[in-house]
C-alpha positions, 0 to 999 in steps of 0.5 A: 860831058856836054852830051849827057848834060843835054840828054839829062834835060831832055829827059826832064821836059819829055812827058813820060807815060807809065801805066798805073799799078792797080790796088794791092799791086806793087809800086816800088822797091829796089829793082822794080822796074814797073809802075810806081804810081797807083790807081785812083783811090789807092796810094803807094806805100813802102813796106820794105826796101824791096817792096811797095804796095798800092793800098786803098786809102793810104796816104804815104808815097814811096821813098828811096830813103824812107826807113821801112816800117817795122812788122806790128802785131794787131794792137790797135787794129780791127779784130774779130767780131764773130760770136761763132766759137766753132768753125768745125761744128759750123762747117759740119752743119753746112754739109763739109767734113771738117775744118781743120788745121796743120800743126807741128810737134815743137808747138805742142808744149804751148798751152795756150796754143793747144787749148784752141788746137784740141777743141774739136768744135773749132778744128775737126781734123789735123794734118802734121806739117812735117813729122810724117814726111820721108826725112822724119819717117825714114832717115836711113834706108829701111830705118823708120821712125814714127815717134812724132808722127805718132805723137799727132796721130795720138792727139787727134785720137784723143781729141776725136779729129780726123788725120790727114797723112802728109806726105809720102813722096815729095821733092823736098825734105828728103834724106840725103841717101834719096837724093844722093844715090845713083838710082836705076829704075829698079832700085828707086821703084822698090825704095818708093814702094818700101817707103809709101807702104811701110809709112802708110801701113803703119798708120792703117786702121779701120776706115776713119770718119767723124762719126766713127772716131769714138769707136776706134779706142782700140786703135793704138792712134788715129788712122789717116782719112786721107793721104797726100801720096804725092806732093807737088809734082808740077812746075808752075808752067805745067811741066813735071818737076825735075827731081830724083823720082821724075828724073829716074822714073818719068811719071811713073813714079806717081803710079807707083806711089799711089798703088803701093799706098792703096795696097797699104791701106785700101780704106784711105783716100788717096790725093795729089797735092799742089800749089797754084792750082786754085784757079784756071791756068796751065798748071791746073790743066796738067793736073787735070790731065794727070788725073784723067791719065791715072784714071784711065789706066786704073791708077787709084786716085781719090782727090786733089789737094788745092794747097791755097797758099794765097796772097791778100787781094790775089785770090783767083776768080776762076777757083770755083769754075776750076774745083768743079772742072777737077771734080767732074773728073771723078775726084774729090777736092780739098782746101789743104794748106790754106794761109793768105799772106800780106806784105807787113806791116798789117794795116786796117785795109789789109786786114779787111781784104784778108778778111774778104779773101778767107771768105771768097776761098771758104764759100767756094769750097762750100759751093762745090759739092765734092770739096770735102773740107778745108785745112789751115796751114796752122791757124796762128801767125805765131807759128806761120811758115810765111815770114822765114820763107817770104821776106817782108811778108806774113801775118797770113793766118786767122789768128795773130801771134798772141792767138787773138782772132783777127777779121779773117776768122770772121771771113771764114765764118762768113764763107761757111754760112754762104 
């Protein structure tokens, strides 16, 4: 007992030197063992019991007994001041094919939302967030359903918008018959070929471009300009992800899927899509190595999707360098799933940084010749996937949950004009 008391006294008088967290860095929370003080000019603010963050100019300090602030909407915080009312129109005048957004079928009953979504001056391209994935299109072996995918394809056609097919082969959102079957190589190859050829073939049409859209009235729906044929094949360390496809076929499953997609629709651009490949690093290097291998083997590959699910204050500084390295391999790139999340609640400082981050990402695509377009992963916080996936985080989109434009909208405009 005496030893413990003496040790406690000793700790009290020995100066402990710890590093400080940089602005936007973590500085506290349950289980946090890193720095709890912030660099000069920022202070540590509690966001929730598990996360405190260094915010510029903030005056609150973390406290283990403080109640976490409740997430708030944009009331009383800065909003957009831009007078530009057409992001897609501006992108096209600046030489890009589109600025678009993801959407999902349940949202299409929200008329306030669809009033914005349907304006092709604002959004020139749509990506179905869920309705073309494997579980939605082939819930039972060889039994296909396209009702919801067709709804979004029809909407794009009606609105005069491009359509992105998303996606064919992904480790997630698979029906149980795919994941529970004990496959051999022959059987799984046949399943991939059937799935990809049927889904891509269903939406096959004449080549899609924004200039040709008005002439496509003879089509039952809009034909995709591009397909995310293979989605998220890599772990963050650059190794191939272990899933039913890789574990059975190795990386050849990628070739099988791409060849099936090309045979089903020779006119669609074929992409591999992934996250955390925005800046240089082992995962992006792995993607580049894969592209080189595919091209050397004569496998069809036209582009790399750069998802861009990013965090406020953490946009990679090497993004342009990385995109240029990828396009130097003879493929195009697109920003396919852009959102930039923050730790809640919103503050004026976070919104300003988010505005700057959106500008950085958009201006990077503008600076890379073969970056053909940019897609928001839905445009409003009302339908963002972030809060349900990342506890305590959200407000990642350029429109708030009340469909009011945020400063991030101005960042997009500035990026398009760079």
